[in-house]
VOMIBA-485796 format. One record per residue (C-alpha): residue number from 1; z negated, x negated, y negated. Coordinates in pm, 1 decimal. Layout:
<sites>
nr;zz;xx;yy
NUM;Z;X;Y
...
</sites>
This chain:
<sites>
nr;zz;xx;yy
1;1818.4;-888.3;849.7
2;1580.9;-678.4;642.0
3;1232.2;-824.6;609.4
4;954.4;-570.4;568.0
5;633.7;-699.6;410.0
6;370.2;-437.6;494.3
7;55.3;-417.2;282.5
8;-214.7;-162.4;367.6
9;-447.6;8.9;124.3
10;-819.0;-20.1;54.7
11;-1049.1;-150.8;331.0
12;-760.9;-239.9;564.5
13;-576.4;-547.9;684.7
14;-250.5;-634.7;858.8
15;-383.8;-483.6;1182.6
16;-340.6;-132.2;1041.7
17;38.0;-167.0;1076.6
18;44.1;-267.0;1445.4
19;222.7;43.2;1574.8
20;461.2;70.1;1280.7
21;544.2;-300.7;1299.9
22;622.3;-285.1;1671.9
23;873.1;-5.6;1619.6
24;1042.2;-176.1;1324.8
25;1075.6;-499.4;1523.1
26;1230.2;-304.0;1809.1
27;1486.1;-180.7;1556.0
28;1584.8;-538.3;1472.4
29;1396.5;-586.4;1146.6
30;1181.4;-876.4;1039.5
31;826.9;-748.1;994.3
32;544.8;-927.8;816.7
33;216.2;-734.9;789.4
34;-10.4;-899.1;532.6
35;-387.3;-901.5;494.0
36;-491.9;-936.3;130.9
37;-767.1;-1174.8;19.7
38;-1122.0;-1057.7;83.9
39;-1034.0;-801.0;352.5
40;-1035.1;-780.5;733.9
41;-1008.0;-1131.4;883.1
42;-1011.2;-1274.0;526.6
43;-1334.8;-1102.8;421.4
44;-1529.6;-1430.7;415.7
45;-1311.6;-1560.5;131.0
46;-1441.2;-1546.1;-228.0
47;-1411.8;-1196.5;-376.4
48;-1068.6;-1172.5;-540.1
49;-939.9;-1000.3;-849.2
50;-631.9;-780.8;-855.5
51;-399.3;-1063.7;-958.4
52;-513.8;-1257.0;-651.1
53;-364.5;-977.2;-440.4
54;-38.2;-996.2;-634.4
55;-29.1;-1370.2;-568.0
56;-102.1;-1310.4;-197.6
57;219.2;-1109.0;-171.5
58;430.6;-1350.5;-374.0
59;296.7;-1645.6;-174.3
60;380.9;-1481.2;159.2
61;739.7;-1415.5;52.6
62;772.2;-1774.9;-65.8
63;593.3;-1927.9;235.2
64;826.8;-1756.8;480.7
65;1127.5;-1798.2;248.9
66;1207.7;-1431.0;294.8
67;1525.5;-1268.9;166.9
68;1641.6;-907.0;175.5
69;1275.8;-809.4;130.6
70;1138.1;-456.4;136.6
71;783.2;-452.1;3.3
72;578.6;-165.0;146.7
73;255.8;-67.1;-25.6
74;13.1;198.5;95.0
75;-245.7;365.8;-131.1
76;-428.7;95.6;-335.4
77;-177.3;-172.5;-242.6
78;97.5;6.3;-431.9
79;-57.9;-154.1;-740.1
80;-21.7;-521.9;-634.0
81;300.7;-450.1;-441.1
82;462.0;-297.0;-749.2
83;363.0;-596.4;-960.6
84;503.2;-836.8;-703.1
85;824.7;-636.7;-670.4
86;928.3;-692.0;-1030.9
87;865.4;-1066.1;-997.7
88;1054.7;-1172.8;-683.4
89;1402.4;-1136.2;-828.1
90;1702.7;-1133.7;-598.1
91;1485.8;-1168.9;-287.2
92;1402.2;-798.9;-323.0
93;1599.6;-529.8;-145.0
94;1364.3;-247.6;-234.8
95;1015.1;-102.7;-243.5
96;851.3;171.9;-40.2
97;526.6;320.0;-169.0
98;339.2;522.1;92.6
99;111.7;779.2;-74.1
100;40.3;495.0;-313.1
101;-82.9;432.2;-662.5
102;184.2;306.8;-900.1
103;106.7;12.0;-1129.9
104;112.5;76.6;-1502.4
105;93.3;-218.8;-1738.9
106;-262.4;-263.6;-1864.0
107;-412.1;5.9;-1640.3
108;-625.3;-29.2;-1327.9
109;-602.5;133.6;-986.6
110;-878.7;369.2;-1096.8
111;-694.7;491.2;-1407.2
112;-587.1;852.5;-1410.2
113;-842.7;999.1;-1167.4
114;-1217.9;1061.7;-1179.1
115;-1362.0;720.0;-1100.5
116;-1726.5;728.5;-1207.5
117;-1842.8;772.8;-848.5
118;-1630.6;482.0;-725.2
119;-1748.8;254.5;-1006.1
120;-2110.8;345.8;-934.9
121;-2060.2;275.8;-565.4
122;-1910.1;-65.8;-643.6
123;-2203.2;-149.9;-869.6
124;-2453.1;-40.2;-604.1
125;-2285.3;-241.6;-327.2
126;-2269.0;-589.6;-477.5
127;-1921.4;-547.0;-619.8
128;-1758.1;-388.3;-314.8
129;-1629.6;-38.2;-241.4
130;-1777.6;69.4;95.0
131;-1542.7;206.8;363.1
132;-1515.0;578.9;422.0
133;-1716.3;774.0;676.0
134;-1572.9;1000.9;945.8
135;-1654.6;1308.2;738.0
136;-1460.3;1167.3;443.2
137;-1153.6;1124.2;666.9
138;-1154.6;1486.6;781.1
139;-847.7;1700.5;720.0
140;-606.5;1405.5;721.7
141;-432.2;1468.1;1057.6
142;-628.9;1196.8;1237.6
143;-743.1;1238.1;1595.5
144;-1097.7;1131.5;1674.4
145;-957.8;813.2;1825.8
146;-742.2;737.8;1522.0
147;-1029.3;807.6;1284.5
148;-1259.1;578.5;1484.2
149;-997.9;302.0;1482.2
150;-961.2;329.7;1104.7
151;-1334.7;334.3;1040.5
152;-1422.7;60.0;1289.6
153;-1157.9;-173.2;1147.3
154;-1237.2;-115.3;779.8
155;-1421.0;-371.1;567.8
156;-1570.3;-332.7;218.8
157;-1304.7;-356.0;-50.9
158;-1346.3;-606.4;-338.1
159;-1424.0;-396.7;-643.9
160;-1261.8;-623.9;-902.6
161;-920.3;-553.1;-750.9
162;-970.0;-184.3;-828.9
163;-1088.4;-224.6;-1186.7
164;-860.8;-504.0;-1311.4
165;-547.7;-418.8;-1513.4
166;-194.0;-437.7;-1376.9
167;47.9;-678.4;-1541.0
168;402.5;-542.7;-1542.8
169;662.8;-761.9;-1716.0
170;911.1;-479.1;-1663.2
171;889.1;-122.4;-1530.3
172;891.1;-58.4;-1157.1
173;1158.6;205.8;-1219.4
174;1408.9;-77.8;-1267.6
175;1401.9;-173.3;-897.7
176;1521.6;52.1;-612.2
177;1259.0;234.3;-415.8
178;1131.8;521.9;-206.2
179;809.4;711.5;-260.6
180;656.4;866.8;52.8
181;430.6;1164.5;-23.7
182;188.0;1267.0;248.9
183;149.5;1640.2;202.3
184;-202.8;1683.9;339.5
185;-322.3;1456.3;60.1
186;-162.1;1671.6;-210.8
187;168.5;1851.7;-224.2
188;333.7;1658.7;-506.4
189;325.7;1308.4;-654.6
190;124.9;1298.2;-975.0
191;77.5;1077.4;-1278.3
192;265.5;748.8;-1272.0
193;422.6;833.9;-934.3
194;579.2;1149.8;-1076.9
195;710.6;952.1;-1373.3
196;853.5;684.2;-1144.4
197;1049.9;946.6;-952.5
198;1234.0;1042.5;-1269.2
199;1431.0;719.5;-1223.8
200;1766.4;753.5;-1048.0
201;1679.7;435.1;-856.0
202;1391.8;607.2;-674.5
203;1387.1;886.3;-418.8
204;1115.0;1102.0;-267.1
205;1041.5;1148.1;103.1
206;767.7;1379.8;226.7
207;565.2;1356.7;547.3
208;363.3;1646.7;686.0
209;54.7;1438.0;755.2
210;-248.2;1288.0;583.8
211;-309.7;983.7;369.5
212;-297.6;727.3;653.9
213;36.1;787.0;833.2
214;28.6;439.4;990.7
215;-247.4;585.0;1209.4
216;-162.4;955.3;1228.2
217;220.4;931.8;1251.4
218;318.9;567.4;1304.3
219;651.0;640.9;1472.9
220;753.7;886.1;1201.2
221;656.4;637.0;933.0
222;856.5;361.9;1101.9
223;1160.3;589.2;1099.5
224;1109.4;661.4;729.8
225;1096.1;288.1;657.1
226;1404.7;224.5;870.3
227;1597.1;498.7;688.5
228;1494.1;355.8;351.8
229;1722.6;59.5;417.7
230;1997.1;230.6;616.9
231;2058.1;548.7;414.0
232;2371.0;537.0;197.5
</sites>
């Protein structure tokens, strides 16, 4: 049985995967949504660094003694998911990155894109990145209800996880994976994601939706995840 470990991006917790998880379970998969330290129901914990989030993922795989694992990282969480993926050995079946940042050894989540505004916001908000507003979610294929659910459930994101460097003992291109590009958030993968897709162990899937497909197109995303482990 394939075991999906689902890790959402900035501001979000395990709850963000509810609809996707239900469909994957109906398809016979093991599904384990994970809330990272300092977020959602874990927001009262001490503010973590990025390596804490890597350890969160490794600890969950070990705690549940999971095998045949597919690690799924969305947006920010592609960075800790990618680091965990190269460290869990033969437990790993593959990786799926959903419109995600790709970890590069020694670089942070904020590397490669204009980040002065984010860094200033973190400094102004006691070390946390505030959640988005409704206006900032516009144009991402979210209904008013979906946008409200996203915003209402979001919690401030620990800033140190965004600014700390990734530690990659080997390249992510050495493990099998799928990159899901959400077209309303840009038509093509860029930077480290584009480089990753040069590997013959990785393939590209596109979705005609915005950056948060677990809200806007949960059933389509579940089918993409299912196909990632059933396609020849």
